[in-house]
C-alpha positions, -999 to +999 in steps of 0.1 A: -656+620-416-672+639-388-705+655-398-729+680-382-749+652-367-719+641-346-715+675-331-752+679-324-753+644-308-724+654-284-741+687-277-774+670-270-757+645-247-739+673-228-772+692-224-791+661-212-764+653-187-764+689-174-802+689-172-802+656-153-777+670-129-797+702-123-829+682-116-814+654-096-786+670-075-789+688-042-755+704-040-755+740-052-720+737-067-728+706-087-760+723-099-740+753-109-715+731-128-743+714-146-757+747-157-724+756-171-723+723-189-757+731-205-743+765-216-713+747-231-736+725-251-754+755-265-720+770-275-710+738-292-742+738-312-736+774-323-700+766-334-711+735-352-738+752-372-714+781-379-688+757-392-711+737-415-729+768-428-708+778-458-708+811-477-688+809-510-670+778-498-659+794-465-674+789-430-697+816-416-680+828-385-708+851-372-721+825-347-686+820-334-685+857-325-717+852-306-700+823-287-672+846-276-698+870-262-715+841-245-683+829-229-676+865-217-711+866-201-706+831-186-673+843-170-691+872-153-718+848-143-693+825-127-678+853-106-711+865-094-726+830-089-696+817-069-696+849-047-733+842-039-726+806-032-697+815-009-718+840+010-746+814+014-721+789+027-707+814+052-742+821+066-756+785+065-724+764+067-739+742+040-742+740+002-773+718+003-803+732-016-827+725+013-807+747+037-807+776+012-844+774+004-852+780+041-836+814+044-861+826+070-846+810+101 
């Protein structure tokens, strides 16, 4: 039987892996993917709480509606974020964080 704690453990693990990737990596694309992994962990937590919070014996789906909104915003974020990363790559010929932080020269 899978309980709420199992879902929360997986979501916490995903969030921790994403956080470690953001802190430790130097490649902008990998950092971006790790940020998306952290967002997925938050969505998993919302869905898990929604599923296990019952009203009259039925799951409460209000948090799942919020997840659809979050996924929509994340899709727009991906489009804008990747456009910025491609523009930075065209100007600097690198996706390393150090080359992007020195935009003066």
